[in-house]
C-alpha positions as CSV (number, residue, x, y, z in Angstrom):
1,M,59.3,97.4,116.6
2,K,60.3,101.0,115.9
3,K,61.9,101.8,112.7
4,V,65.4,103.5,112.7
5,L,66.7,105.9,110.1
6,I,70.6,106.5,110.3
7,L,71.5,109.7,108.5
8,F,75.2,109.0,108.0
9,A,77.5,111.9,106.9
10,H,81.1,111.2,106.6
11,P,83.0,112.8,103.6
12,A,86.0,110.5,104.1
13,F,84.1,107.2,105.1
14,H,86.8,105.1,103.2
15,K,89.5,106.4,105.7
16,S,87.4,105.9,108.9
17,R,88.1,102.6,110.7
18,I,85.9,103.8,113.6
19,N,82.8,104.5,111.5
20,K,83.2,101.3,109.2
21,K,83.2,99.2,112.3
22,L,80.2,100.9,113.8
23,V,78.0,100.7,110.6
24,E,79.2,97.2,109.9
25,G,77.2,96.0,112.8
26,I,73.9,97.9,112.1
27,H,73.4,96.7,108.4
28,K,72.4,93.4,109.9
29,I,69.5,94.7,112.0
30,E,66.1,94.5,110.5
31,G,64.1,97.7,110.6
32,V,67.1,100.0,110.2
33,T,67.5,102.2,107.1
34,F,71.1,103.3,106.5
35,N,71.0,106.6,104.5
36,N,74.7,107.5,103.4
37,L,74.3,111.1,102.6
38,Y,77.6,111.6,100.9
39,E,77.1,108.5,98.8
40,N,73.5,109.6,97.8
41,Y,74.3,113.3,97.3
42,P,77.9,113.8,96.0
43,D,76.8,116.9,94.3
44,F,75.0,118.3,97.5
45,F,71.7,118.4,95.5
46,I,69.4,116.8,98.2
47,D,66.1,115.3,97.2
48,V,64.1,117.0,99.9
49,K,60.8,115.3,99.3
50,K,62.4,111.9,99.3
51,E,64.3,112.7,102.6
52,Q,61.1,113.9,104.2
53,R,59.3,110.8,103.3
54,L,62.1,108.8,104.9
55,L,61.7,110.9,108.0
56,V,58.0,110.3,108.2
57,Q,58.4,106.5,107.7
58,H,60.7,106.1,110.7
59,D,60.3,106.4,114.5
60,V,64.0,107.2,115.6
61,I,66.4,109.6,113.7
62,V,70.1,109.1,114.2
63,W,72.5,111.8,113.1
64,H,75.7,109.7,112.7
65,H,78.8,111.6,111.8
66,P,82.4,112.5,112.7
67,F,82.8,115.6,114.9
68,Y,84.3,118.2,112.5
69,W,85.2,121.5,113.9
70,Y,82.9,121.2,116.8
71,S,79.8,120.2,114.7
72,C,78.9,118.0,111.7
73,P,80.2,117.8,108.2
74,S,78.7,120.3,105.7
75,L,76.3,118.0,104.0
76,L,74.6,117.1,107.1
77,K,74.1,120.7,107.8
78,E,72.8,121.3,104.4
79,W,70.5,118.4,104.9
80,I,69.0,120.0,108.0
81,D,68.7,123.3,106.5
82,L,66.8,122.0,103.5
83,V,64.9,119.1,104.7
84,L,63.6,120.3,108.0
85,E,61.4,122.9,106.4
86,H,58.8,125.2,108.1
87,N,55.4,123.6,108.2
88,F,56.9,120.3,107.8
89,A,59.3,119.8,110.7
90,Y,58.4,122.9,112.7
91,G,55.9,125.8,112.8
92,T,52.2,125.9,113.4
93,H,51.5,123.1,110.9
94,G,54.9,121.3,111.1
95,R,54.3,118.3,113.0
96,A,55.7,115.7,110.9
97,L,58.4,114.7,113.5
98,E,56.5,115.2,116.6
99,G,57.2,112.5,119.2
100,K,60.0,110.8,117.2
101,T,63.2,110.1,118.9
102,A,66.5,111.8,117.8
103,I,70.1,111.0,118.9
104,S,73.5,112.0,117.7
105,V,76.3,109.4,117.1
106,I,79.7,110.9,116.8
107,S,83.3,110.0,116.5
108,S,86.0,112.3,117.7
109,G,89.7,112.3,117.3
110,G,90.1,114.1,120.6
111,R,90.1,112.3,124.0
112,K,87.2,112.9,126.3
113,E,89.5,115.0,128.6
114,V,90.0,117.7,126.0
115,Y,86.2,118.3,126.0
116,S,85.7,119.9,129.5
117,Q,85.9,123.4,130.9
118,K,89.6,122.7,131.9
119,G,90.4,120.9,128.6
120,A,91.8,122.3,125.5
121,N,88.4,122.7,124.0
122,H,86.8,124.5,126.9
123,F,83.4,122.9,126.4
124,T,81.9,119.5,126.7
125,I,80.6,117.5,123.6
126,N,77.0,118.0,124.9
127,Q,77.6,121.7,124.9
128,F,78.8,121.7,121.3
129,L,75.8,119.6,120.4
130,A,73.3,122.3,121.6
131,P,72.2,123.1,118.0
132,F,71.1,119.6,117.6
133,V,69.3,119.5,120.8
134,Q,67.4,122.7,119.9
135,T,66.8,121.3,116.4
136,A,65.1,118.3,117.9
137,N,63.2,120.5,120.5
138,L,62.0,122.8,117.7
139,C,60.8,119.7,115.6
140,R,59.0,118.4,118.8
141,M,61.3,115.4,118.8
142,N,62.7,113.7,122.0
143,Y,66.5,114.2,121.9
144,L,68.6,111.6,123.8
145,P,72.1,112.1,125.0
146,P,74.7,111.3,122.3
147,F,76.6,108.1,121.7
148,V,80.3,109.2,121.5
149,V,83.5,107.5,120.4
150,H,86.5,109.5,121.6
151,G,90.2,109.2,120.6
152,S,89.5,107.6,117.3
153,H,93.0,108.0,116.1
154,K,94.5,105.8,118.8
155,I,91.7,103.5,119.7
156,L,92.6,99.9,120.1
157,P,90.9,97.1,118.2
158,D,89.1,95.5,121.3
159,E,87.8,98.9,122.3
160,L,86.5,99.5,118.8
161,T,84.8,96.0,119.0
162,S,83.2,97.1,122.4
163,Y,81.9,100.3,120.9
164,Q,80.4,98.3,117.9
165,K,78.5,96.0,120.2
166,K,77.3,99.0,122.3
167,Y,76.0,100.7,119.1
168,I,74.2,97.6,118.0
169,K,72.7,97.3,121.5
170,L,71.6,101.0,121.4
171,I,69.8,100.6,118.1
172,S,68.0,97.4,119.2
173,A,67.1,99.0,122.5
174,L,65.7,102.1,120.7
175,Q,63.7,99.7,118.4
176,D,62.0,97.8,121.2
177,D,61.7,100.5,123.9
178,S,64.0,98.7,126.2
179,L,66.4,101.7,126.7
180,I,66.9,102.6,130.3
181,I,68.9,105.7,130.8
182,R,70.8,105.9,134.0
183,S,72.2,109.0,135.6
184,I,72.7,111.1,132.5
185,G,74.4,114.3,133.3
186,E,75.9,117.1,131.4
187,N,79.0,115.3,130.7
188,T,77.7,111.8,130.1
189,Y,77.1,109.9,126.9
190,I,74.4,107.3,126.4
191,N,77.0,104.7,125.6
192,E,78.1,104.9,129.2
193,S,74.8,103.7,130.2
194,L,74.5,100.6,127.9
C-alpha cells in the first residue's frame, strides 16, 4: 500500500465548504498524512528538513489548494521554493523524489467554461498548471492530470458529496495502484475518469 502525503494550503480554510468536505473524507483513510501548511506554518517559517523527511517517507504527493490568481496560495509556493532544494529534489544528486507520483487537487470559483481559449480566462486549468507539471518533471516525479472542483461558490450539496466520494476513490486508487486513466486530454481532469 502506497503512502500519500497531502500538502494542503488554504489560507481561509474556515470559509471553504468545498475543501472542508473534500478533506473530511480523506482523514479516515489509513496511510494518508494530511499536512496543513497554513496551520503548521502560520509565520511562513517552514521546517525544510521536516518537510523533506515527509516527502521521502511517502510515495504519492498531493498539492491540494484553492486556485488563487491562476496558481496556488503563497505558502505553497514558498514551500516549493524552499523544500524542493537542489541536490535533494533535483540536480545531479537530487533524486529523493524520483519515481514518486504527484498530482494537483484544486478548487476554483469559476466554471469549467471560463477556463478555455474562448472563455474569460483564455487558458485551460491544465495550461495554468504547467509550473506544477514542470516541477514534477524536474524532480523526476510522475505528474497526473489534476483533480478539479469548479464553480465552488454555487456548487450544490449533492454535487459536493459526489466530489468527496471521487476524491476518496482517487486517494484509495493511488494507494493500491488500481488507478486507470481513460482518455486524458489537454482539457480533461482525472476526476472525470473516476
